[in-house]
C-alpha positions as CSV (number, residue, x, y, z in Angstrom):
1,M,-28.6,21.3,-25.6
2,N,-28.1,23.6,-28.6
3,L,-24.9,24.1,-30.6
4,L,-23.9,27.2,-28.8
5,N,-24.1,25.5,-25.4
6,S,-22.2,22.5,-26.7
7,V,-19.4,24.8,-27.9
8,K,-19.4,26.6,-24.5
9,R,-19.1,23.3,-22.7
10,F,-16.3,22.1,-24.9
11,F,-14.2,25.1,-24.1
12,A,-15.2,25.3,-20.4
13,A,-14.1,21.9,-19.1
14,G,-11.7,22.8,-16.3
15,Y,-10.9,19.4,-14.9
16,D,-9.3,16.4,-16.7
17,A,-11.8,14.1,-14.9
18,A,-14.7,15.8,-16.7
19,E,-13.1,15.3,-20.2
20,D,-14.7,12.9,-22.6
21,N,-11.6,12.0,-24.7
22,R,-9.7,8.7,-24.5
23,H,-6.8,9.6,-22.3
24,N,-8.1,12.7,-20.5
25,T,-5.2,14.8,-21.7
26,R,-6.9,17.4,-23.9
27,L,-6.3,21.0,-22.7
28,A,-9.1,23.1,-24.0
29,Y,-8.5,26.7,-25.1
30,G,-10.9,27.9,-22.4
31,R,-8.5,26.8,-19.6
32,R,-6.0,29.4,-20.7
33,V,-8.3,32.4,-20.5
34,G,-9.3,34.3,-17.4
35,K,-12.6,32.7,-16.7
36,D,-14.2,32.3,-13.2
37,E,-14.3,28.8,-11.7
38,D,-18.0,28.3,-12.1
39,S,-17.8,29.0,-15.8
40,M,-14.9,26.5,-16.1
41,V,-17.0,23.8,-14.5
42,G,-20.6,24.0,-15.7
43,I,-23.7,22.1,-14.5
44,Y,-23.0,19.0,-16.6
45,D,-19.3,18.7,-15.8
46,R,-20.0,19.2,-12.1
47,D,-22.6,16.4,-12.2
48,K,-20.0,14.2,-13.9
49,L,-17.4,14.9,-11.2
50,R,-19.9,14.2,-8.5
51,Q,-21.0,10.9,-10.0
52,K,-17.4,9.7,-10.5
53,C,-16.7,10.5,-6.9
54,V,-19.9,8.8,-5.7
55,N,-19.0,5.7,-7.7
56,L,-15.6,5.6,-6.0
57,R,-17.1,6.1,-2.6
58,R,-19.4,3.1,-3.1
59,N,-16.9,0.7,-4.8
60,D,-13.4,1.8,-3.9
61,S,-12.0,0.8,-0.5
62,L,-9.3,3.6,-0.7
63,V,-11.9,6.4,-1.2
64,A,-14.3,4.9,1.4
65,G,-11.4,4.7,3.9
66,V,-10.4,8.4,3.2
67,C,-14.0,9.6,3.8
68,E,-14.3,7.6,7.1
69,R,-10.9,8.8,8.3
70,F,-11.8,12.4,7.7
71,A,-15.1,12.1,9.5
72,D,-13.6,10.1,12.4
73,N,-10.8,12.7,13.1
74,V,-12.6,15.9,12.2
75,V,-15.8,15.2,14.0
76,G,-15.0,12.3,16.4
77,G,-17.8,11.8,18.9
78,G,-19.3,15.1,17.9
79,I,-18.2,18.8,18.1
80,M,-20.1,20.5,20.9
81,P,-20.3,24.2,21.9
82,Q,-18.8,26.0,24.8
83,A,-20.7,29.2,25.5
84,K,-18.4,32.1,26.4
85,T,-20.6,34.8,27.7
86,S,-19.9,36.7,31.0
87,D,-22.6,34.6,32.8
88,S,-21.5,31.1,33.6
89,S,-25.0,30.0,34.6
90,W,-26.4,31.2,31.3
91,N,-23.6,29.4,29.5
92,D,-24.5,26.1,31.2
93,E,-28.1,26.5,30.4
94,A,-27.5,27.3,26.7
95,E,-25.1,24.4,26.3
96,A,-27.6,22.0,27.9
97,F,-30.3,23.3,25.5
98,F,-28.1,22.9,22.5
99,R,-27.1,19.3,23.5
100,E,-30.8,18.3,23.8
101,W,-31.8,20.1,20.6
102,S,-28.9,18.3,18.7
103,K,-30.7,15.0,19.2
104,V,-33.7,16.2,17.2
105,S,-32.0,18.7,14.9
106,D,-32.9,16.9,11.7
107,L,-36.4,17.8,10.4
108,R,-36.8,14.3,8.9
109,Q,-36.1,12.8,12.4
110,R,-33.4,10.5,11.0
111,I,-30.1,11.6,12.4
112,G,-28.6,13.8,15.1
113,M,-26.1,16.7,15.0
114,R,-23.1,14.4,15.2
115,E,-24.2,12.4,12.1
116,I,-25.0,15.7,10.3
117,Q,-21.4,16.9,11.0
118,R,-19.9,13.7,9.6
119,I,-22.0,13.8,6.4
120,V,-21.1,17.5,5.8
121,V,-17.4,16.5,6.0
122,Q,-17.8,13.6,3.6
123,N,-20.0,15.8,1.2
124,R,-17.2,18.2,0.8
125,I,-15.0,15.4,-0.3
126,I,-17.5,13.7,-2.7
127,Y,-19.9,16.5,-3.8
128,G,-18.1,19.7,-3.0
129,D,-20.9,21.3,-1.1
130,C,-24.3,20.9,0.5
131,G,-26.9,23.0,2.4
132,F,-29.5,23.2,5.1
133,I,-32.8,25.0,5.3
134,M,-33.4,26.6,8.7
135,T,-37.0,25.9,9.1
136,S,-39.5,28.0,11.1
137,G,-40.0,25.1,13.5
138,G,-36.3,25.3,14.6
139,Q,-35.0,22.2,12.8
140,L,-32.5,21.7,9.9
141,Q,-33.6,20.3,6.6
142,P,-30.6,18.8,4.8
143,I,-30.2,19.5,1.1
144,E,-27.8,17.5,-1.0
145,S,-25.6,19.2,-3.6
146,E,-27.3,18.0,-6.7
147,R,-30.7,19.3,-5.5
148,I,-29.4,22.8,-5.8
149,T,-29.5,23.6,-9.5
150,T,-30.9,26.1,-12.0
151,P,-34.5,25.5,-13.3
152,K,-34.4,25.2,-17.1
153,E,-37.2,27.9,-17.4
154,L,-34.8,30.4,-15.6
155,E,-31.7,29.8,-17.7
156,G,-30.5,33.2,-19.0
157,K,-32.8,35.1,-16.7
158,G,-30.7,36.9,-14.2
159,T,-27.4,35.9,-12.6
160,I,-28.0,32.3,-11.5
161,I,-24.9,30.1,-11.0
162,D,-25.9,26.4,-10.9
163,G,-28.9,27.1,-8.7
164,V,-27.5,30.0,-6.7
165,R,-28.9,33.5,-7.5
166,I,-26.3,36.2,-7.2
167,D,-26.6,40.0,-7.1
168,P,-24.7,40.9,-10.3
169,K,-23.5,44.2,-8.8
170,T,-22.2,43.1,-5.4
171,G,-21.8,39.4,-5.8
172,I,-23.9,38.8,-2.7
173,T,-25.8,35.5,-2.7
174,L,-29.6,36.2,-2.7
175,G,-30.9,32.6,-2.5
176,Y,-30.9,29.0,-3.7
177,Y,-33.2,27.0,-6.0
178,V,-33.8,23.7,-4.3
179,F,-35.5,20.8,-6.2
180,S,-37.2,17.8,-4.8
181,R,-36.5,14.3,-6.2
182,D,-39.0,12.4,-8.3
183,D,-40.2,8.8,-7.6
184,N,-37.0,7.5,-9.2
185,G,-34.7,9.6,-7.1
186,M,-33.8,11.9,-9.9
187,V,-33.7,15.7,-10.1
188,D,-35.6,17.0,-13.1
189,R,-34.5,20.5,-13.9
190,S,-37.4,20.9,-16.5
191,S,-40.0,20.3,-13.8
192,K,-41.7,22.9,-11.6
193,N,-40.8,20.8,-8.5
194,Y,-38.5,23.4,-6.9
195,N,-38.5,26.2,-4.3
196,F,-36.5,29.4,-3.9
197,I,-34.9,29.6,-0.5
198,P,-33.7,33.1,0.6
199,A,-30.0,33.1,1.7
200,K,-31.0,34.3,5.2
201,D,-32.9,31.0,5.7
202,F,-30.2,28.8,4.2
203,I,-26.8,27.5,5.4
204,F,-24.5,26.7,2.4
205,C,-21.4,24.6,3.3
206,A,-18.6,24.9,0.7
207,K,-14.9,25.5,0.5
208,P,-14.1,27.9,-2.4
209,N,-10.7,28.0,-3.9
210,R,-11.2,31.4,-5.5
211,F,-12.9,34.7,-4.4
212,D,-15.4,34.7,-7.3
213,Q,-16.3,31.0,-6.9
214,V,-19.9,30.2,-5.9
215,R,-20.3,26.4,-6.0
216,G,-18.0,23.9,-4.4
217,I,-15.9,21.4,-6.2
218,P,-15.3,17.8,-4.8
219,E,-12.0,17.6,-3.0
220,L,-11.3,14.4,-5.0
221,A,-11.6,16.3,-8.3
222,P,-7.9,16.7,-8.9
223,V,-7.2,13.0,-8.2
224,I,-10.3,11.3,-9.7
225,N,-8.4,9.9,-12.7
226,S,-5.5,8.7,-10.5
227,L,-8.0,7.0,-8.1
228,E,-9.8,5.3,-11.0
229,Y,-6.5,4.1,-12.5
230,V,-5.4,2.7,-9.2
231,H,-8.8,1.1,-8.7
232,D,-8.7,-0.5,-12.2
233,L,-5.1,-1.7,-11.8
234,Q,-5.9,-3.3,-8.5
235,K,-9.0,-5.0,-9.9
236,A,-7.1,-6.2,-13.0
237,T,-4.2,-7.5,-10.9
238,L,-6.5,-9.5,-8.6
239,E,-8.3,-11.0,-11.7
240,K,-5.0,-11.9,-13.3
241,A,-3.8,-13.5,-10.0
242,K,-7.1,-15.5,-9.8
243,M,-6.8,-16.7,-13.4
244,D,-3.2,-17.8,-12.7
245,A,-4.3,-19.7,-9.6
246,M,-6.8,-21.7,-11.6
247,N,-4.0,-23.2,-13.8
248,A,-1.4,-25.0,-11.8
249,W,0.3,-27.5,-14.2
250,A,0.7,-28.2,-17.9
251,V,1.6,-31.6,-19.4
252,I,4.2,-31.3,-22.1
253,R,4.2,-34.1,-24.8
254,E,6.8,-34.8,-27.4
255,T,4.2,-36.7,-29.5
256,A,0.7,-35.9,-30.4
257,S,-0.7,-39.3,-29.5
258,G,-3.3,-38.8,-26.8
259,P,-3.3,-36.7,-23.7
260,G,-0.9,-36.9,-20.9
261,N,-1.7,-39.4,-18.2
262,F,-1.4,-38.8,-14.4
263,G,-3.2,-42.0,-13.7
264,P,-6.8,-42.1,-12.5
265,R,-8.2,-38.6,-12.4
266,N,-11.1,-36.4,-13.4
267,A,-11.0,-34.7,-16.8
268,S,-13.4,-32.5,-18.8
269,T,-13.3,-31.1,-22.3
270,G,-14.1,-27.4,-22.8
271,V,-15.7,-25.7,-25.7
272,D,-12.2,-25.3,-27.3
273,A,-11.7,-29.1,-27.2
274,V,-8.9,-28.8,-24.7
275,S,-8.8,-31.3,-21.9
276,Y,-8.8,-29.7,-18.4
277,E,-7.5,-32.2,-15.9
278,F,-7.6,-32.0,-12.1
279,M,-4.9,-33.5,-9.9
280,E,-5.5,-34.6,-6.4
281,S,-3.0,-33.5,-3.7
282,G,-0.8,-36.0,-1.9
283,R,-0.5,-38.5,-4.8
284,T,2.4,-39.7,-6.9
285,H,1.6,-39.8,-10.6
286,Y,3.6,-41.6,-13.3
287,L,3.8,-40.1,-16.7
288,R,3.9,-41.8,-20.1
289,P,7.2,-41.9,-22.0
290,G,8.0,-38.6,-23.6
291,E,5.8,-36.5,-21.2
292,D,6.8,-33.8,-18.8
293,V,5.1,-31.5,-16.3
294,K,5.6,-27.8,-16.1
295,S,4.4,-25.6,-13.2
296,L,2.4,-22.6,-14.3
297,A,3.6,-20.4,-11.3
298,S,1.9,-17.1,-11.1
299,N,4.0,-13.9,-11.5
300,T,1.1,-11.7,-10.5
301,P,1.6,-9.4,-8.7
302,N,5.2,-8.9,-9.7
303,S,7.9,-7.2,-7.6
304,T,7.2,-3.7,-9.0
305,Y,3.5,-3.8,-8.2
306,L,3.6,-2.8,-4.6
307,P,6.2,0.0,-5.0
308,F,4.2,1.4,-7.9
309,M,0.9,1.3,-6.0
310,E,2.5,2.9,-2.9
311,K,3.9,5.7,-5.0
312,S,0.5,6.3,-6.6
313,I,-1.2,6.4,-3.2
314,R,1.4,8.8,-1.9
315,L,0.7,11.2,-4.8
316,I,-3.0,11.0,-4.1
317,G,-2.5,11.6,-0.4
318,S,-0.4,14.7,-1.1
319,A,-3.4,16.3,-2.8
320,L,-5.7,15.4,0.2
321,G,-3.2,16.5,2.9
322,L,-2.9,13.0,4.3
323,P,0.3,10.9,4.5
324,Y,0.4,7.4,3.0
325,E,0.3,5.9,6.5
326,F,-3.0,7.5,7.4
327,I,-4.7,6.7,4.2
328,L,-3.9,2.9,4.5
329,L,-3.8,2.9,8.3
330,D,-0.3,1.3,8.0
331,F,2.1,2.5,10.7
332,S,4.4,-0.5,10.5
333,T,7.3,1.3,8.7
334,G,9.2,4.5,9.2
335,N,11.3,5.9,12.0
336,Y,10.2,8.3,14.8
337,A,11.1,11.4,12.9
338,S,9.1,10.5,9.8
339,S,6.2,9.2,11.8
340,R,6.1,12.4,13.8
341,A,6.2,14.5,10.7
342,A,3.3,12.5,9.2
343,L,1.3,13.0,12.4
344,L,1.9,16.7,12.5
345,Q,0.8,17.1,8.8
346,T,-2.3,15.0,9.5
347,Y,-3.0,17.1,12.6
348,R,-2.8,20.3,10.5
349,T,-5.1,18.9,7.8
350,F,-7.8,17.8,10.2
351,S,-7.5,21.1,12.3
352,D,-8.1,23.1,9.1
353,W,-11.2,21.0,8.4
354,Q,-12.4,21.6,11.9
355,M,-12.1,25.3,11.6
356,W,-13.9,25.2,8.2
357,L,-16.8,23.1,9.7
358,S,-17.2,25.4,12.7
359,N,-17.2,28.6,10.5
360,S,-19.4,27.3,7.7
361,L,-21.9,25.3,9.7
362,L,-21.7,25.2,13.4
363,Q,-21.4,29.0,14.2
364,R,-24.4,29.8,12.0
365,V,-26.4,26.9,13.6
366,W,-25.6,28.2,17.0
367,N,-26.5,31.8,16.2
368,W,-29.8,30.9,14.6
369,R,-31.0,28.3,17.1
370,I,-29.9,30.1,20.3
371,A,-31.5,33.4,19.0
372,K,-34.7,31.5,18.2
373,A,-34.7,29.9,21.6
374,V,-34.3,33.3,23.4
375,K,-37.0,34.8,21.2
376,N,-39.4,31.9,22.0
377,K,-38.5,32.2,25.7
378,M,-37.0,28.7,25.8
379,L,-33.8,30.4,27.1
380,P,-33.5,33.5,29.2
381,P,-32.0,36.6,27.5
382,A,-28.2,36.4,27.1
383,P,-26.0,38.7,29.2
384,I,-25.5,42.2,27.9
385,V,-22.1,43.9,28.0
386,N,-21.8,47.6,26.9
387,G,-25.2,47.4,25.4
388,V,-24.5,44.4,23.2
389,S,-26.0,40.9,23.8
390,E,-23.4,38.1,24.1
391,W,-25.7,35.3,22.8
392,Y,-23.3,34.7,19.8
393,K,-20.2,34.1,21.9
394,V,-19.2,30.4,21.6
395,E,-16.2,28.2,21.1
396,W,-16.3,24.6,19.8
397,A,-14.8,21.5,21.5
398,F,-13.0,19.5,18.9
399,P,-12.0,15.9,19.4
400,E,-8.5,15.2,20.8
401,F,-5.8,14.0,18.5
402,G,-4.2,11.4,20.8
403,W,-1.7,10.1,18.3
404,V,1.6,11.1,20.0
405,D,3.1,9.6,23.2
406,P,0.8,11.1,25.9
407,Q,3.6,11.2,28.5
408,N,6.0,13.0,26.3
409,E,3.3,15.4,25.2
410,A,2.4,16.2,28.8
411,Q,6.0,16.9,29.7
412,A,6.3,19.1,26.6
413,N,3.2,21.1,27.6
414,L,4.6,21.5,31.1
415,L,7.9,22.9,29.7
416,E,6.0,25.3,27.4
417,Y,3.9,26.5,30.3
418,Q,7.0,27.1,32.4
419,L,8.6,29.0,29.5
420,C,5.5,31.1,29.0
421,T,5.1,29.8,25.4
422,N,1.7,28.2,26.1
423,T,-1.2,28.5,28.5
424,I,-3.6,26.1,30.2
425,T,-6.4,27.5,28.2
426,Q,-4.7,26.7,24.9
427,M,-3.7,23.2,26.1
428,N,-7.3,22.4,27.0
429,R,-8.6,23.9,23.7
430,K,-6.2,21.7,21.8
431,K,-7.8,18.7,23.5
432,G,-11.3,19.9,22.8
433,R,-12.0,20.9,26.4
434,D,-12.9,24.1,28.1
435,V,-10.4,25.3,30.7
436,E,-13.2,26.7,33.0
437,D,-15.1,23.4,33.0
438,V,-11.9,21.4,33.6
439,M,-10.9,23.6,36.6
440,R,-14.3,23.4,38.1
441,E,-14.4,19.6,37.7
442,K,-10.9,19.4,39.2
443,G,-11.9,21.5,42.1
444,K,-15.0,19.4,42.8
445,E,-12.8,16.3,42.7
446,F,-10.4,17.8,45.3
447,A,-13.3,18.8,47.5
448,F,-14.9,15.4,47.2
449,A,-11.6,13.7,48.1
450,Q,-11.2,16.0,51.1
451,R,-14.7,15.0,52.3
452,I,-14.0,11.3,51.9
453,A,-10.7,11.6,53.7
454,E,-12.4,13.3,56.7
455,E,-15.0,10.6,56.9
456,I,-12.4,7.9,56.8
457,N,-10.3,9.7,59.5
458,A,-13.4,10.0,61.7
459,E,-14.3,6.3,61.4
460,N,-10.8,4.8,61.7
461,G,-8.7,7.4,63.5
462,T,-6.4,7.9,60.6
463,N,-4.7,11.1,59.4
464,L,-5.4,11.0,55.6
465,T,-5.5,14.1,53.4
466,W,-7.0,14.5,49.9
467,K,-3.5,14.1,48.5
468,D,-3.5,10.5,49.8
469,L,-6.6,9.8,47.7
470,I,-5.6,11.6,44.6
471,S,-2.1,10.8,43.4
472,A,-0.6,12.7,40.5
473,Q,2.3,10.3,40.2
474,I,2.7,8.7,36.8
475,P,2.8,4.9,37.1
476,G,6.4,3.6,37.0
477,Q,7.9,7.1,37.4
478,T,10.2,7.7,40.4
479,S,10.1,10.9,42.4
480,A,12.5,13.6,41.3
481,P,15.6,13.5,43.6
482,V,16.2,16.5,45.9
483,P,19.4,18.4,45.0
484,S,22.1,17.5,47.5
485,K,24.0,20.2,49.4
486,T,26.9,20.4,51.8
487,I,25.7,20.8,55.4
488,S,27.5,21.1,58.7
489,Q,26.9,18.8,61.6
490,D,25.0,21.6,63.4
491,D,22.8,22.1,60.4
492,S,22.0,18.4,60.4
493,V,21.1,18.4,64.0
494,M,18.8,21.5,63.5
495,D,17.1,19.8,60.5
496,D,16.5,16.7,62.6
497,E,15.0,18.8,65.4
498,K,12.8,20.6,62.8
499,N,11.6,17.3,61.4
500,E,10.7,16.1,64.8
501,D,8.7,19.3,65.5
502,D,6.9,19.0,62.1
503,S,5.9,15.4,62.9
504,I,4.4,16.5,66.2
C-alpha cells in the first residue's frame, strides 16, 4: 500500500469498529464530508469488520444466539412458493417442481434451499452481503462475501467498487469479480484466480442503507465495539470469580513464628514461598494462640454487574430491532403490555427481513428457475393473460409467528373479519399459508367426513352428519347462550309443535 492509499484509508474509516486507535473514538475528517458509503468503508476496513463479526459469531454466545434467532424466525422450516397464475393446475405443478428442485439447488450438493435461506440471513448479519451464480445447469453456486473483491491488476481501471463493476454513467451493476480460495482458504487479490460474472447470471443479496451504496455492511457493524466490550467484561468477570473461588480462607497471625495450624492437613509451597494450605470439609480445627481465620468471600460479580449487562444488551438489541427478552430468550419478567409490545416489535423486525429475503433472493430464483424449466420443457408453458405470460406470479409462505395467545388472536381475527378490517386471505398469508390451498383442504375434509358419516350410518343405523365428526368447539369453551325473549303461552305451544315437527 503506497502513501497515497494510506492517507485515503486514514480519512475514509467510517465505522468506529474499523479504527486502529486505542479507544476507538477518533473521528476522521473524512466522516464529515459528503462521501459515498463505499468510499467511507474501503476493502481493508470492510475485511476488518467482517473478521470481527466472524470472531464474535464463533466465540460469543450472544452473537451466536442472535444469528440463530434470526434464522429460526425469518426462515423457520423453509420459505416455499405459492404460484399465483390463473391456472391452478399449472400452479400445483410449478410448486411441486420447485419443491423437488430445492432439495438439489446447491451446485456443490451440500445443502438444500432451506439451509441456503438460513445462511443468507446470517451472512447479512455477519458479512453484510453474499451472492449466487446461476449456473447453466440450473443450480446455484454460493459465493461468500470476501470472495467478491477487486483484482489488484484492475485497481484504477474502470469503476470497480470492491469487486463490483459499475457503469459510471448510470450506476447500473455490470458484473462481479469472484475469486477462488487457495489451499489455505485465503483469497489472494494479486493472483489470476478469479472470474468475471455478468450481473444477469448473478444474484447479489445485500441491504444498502444509501442509494449510492454498492456493497453491504454487516448488520453488527454499529455495535461491534459494544459486543466486544460485553464479551470481554463477561470473560473477565468469570475469571475473577473463578480466582476468588480458589481462595477460601486466610490465616491471620499476630506473630511471625511459623505458619498457622489447622491440624493435620496438606500444604504446598509455591514459587513465591507462600504456603498454600487445603482444608477438608466437615472437620473442626484448633488454631494456635494468636491466630485467626478470615473468609475470603467473593464479591464477583457484584450487585451492579447484572443491571449494567442488561442495559448494555438492551442498547445492542435496539440497533438490531430485537428486544432484550428475545436476545436472551428470557421471558420471565415484564407484564402483559410490555411483553406484547416486545412481541410486536420482534414481529415487525422479522417480517421486514422476510420481505427483504423474498425480494433479493427468492423472487429472482423463482423467475430464473421456472423460466429455465419452461424453456427446457420440464414444465408446460405458463398461462397467458392479455398476451403476457404469468410464469413470474408467485407469493411466498413465511413461517407463522405463534408467540401470542392463539385463542385471543383467533377471536381478534374473527372480530376484524366481521368489521371488514381484515380478510381471510390476509389472515392466512400472515400465517404463511395460501387461502386457496386452505379452503380446498378444508372442503376435502368436509367431504371426507360426510362420506365416513354415511358409511357409519349404513352400518349401524345411526343418523350422524359431518358436523358430528368435525367439531369446531374450542375445548373448555361453553356454547354462547341464546338471547332470551318474552313469549306468550301460545308462542310457547307453537314452538313446541314446531320442534316436534322438526324432530320428525
